[in-house]
C-alpha positions, 0 to 999 in steps of 0.5 A: 423456503421463505415466501418471500424468497419464493416470490423473488426467485424461483428454485431454477433460478437458484440452482442456476446461480449456484452452478454458475459460481460453483467454480469461484467457490471451489477456487475459494475452497481450495484457496483457503485450504492452500493457505492453512496448509501453508501457514501450518507448514511454516509454523512446524518448519520455522526456527524460533530462536531469536538471534541478536540482529533480530532483537536490534533496533531498526533503522528508525532509532527506537527499540522495536519492543518497547511500550507502543506509547513511547515518544519519538522524534517528530523528524520522523513524520517530517521526513515520512510526509516529505517522502510521500509528497515528492513521490507522489508529485513525481509520479505524474511525471510518466504519464505527462511524459508519454501523452507529451506529444498531444498536449502541445505547448500548453502541457509543457508549460503547466508542467514546467510551472508544476516542476518549478513549484515542486523544485521551490518546495524542496529548496524550502525543505532543504533550507529550513533543515527538514532534510538534516538528520543529527 
């Protein structure tokens, strides 16, 4: 063994560490083997014929088997960004509602201000036509 390692850890320490982690190593080996078996079985049992539904366009409006460098409309990005903004900000409502009794009036009015600004943003996006799909 390396003298540097021997000075840091004795052999008994290494064996005790390996015995402590043997369950983790065994679990990892079983999980890896099981995932390989499931992957192989799915390759053997699957059908490889593609029907017209699998080859059709998705809801995004462009063919999924074209060149990856094709240009597409900026509205896809706008809708995705608006969804993320409103979805994440709406997720703040649940913890606020759970702790509203402890927050008092200050917590109520700060969330009312937050929701007011969120509605202003939603109305603005609606007015400029960011939510329209032609």
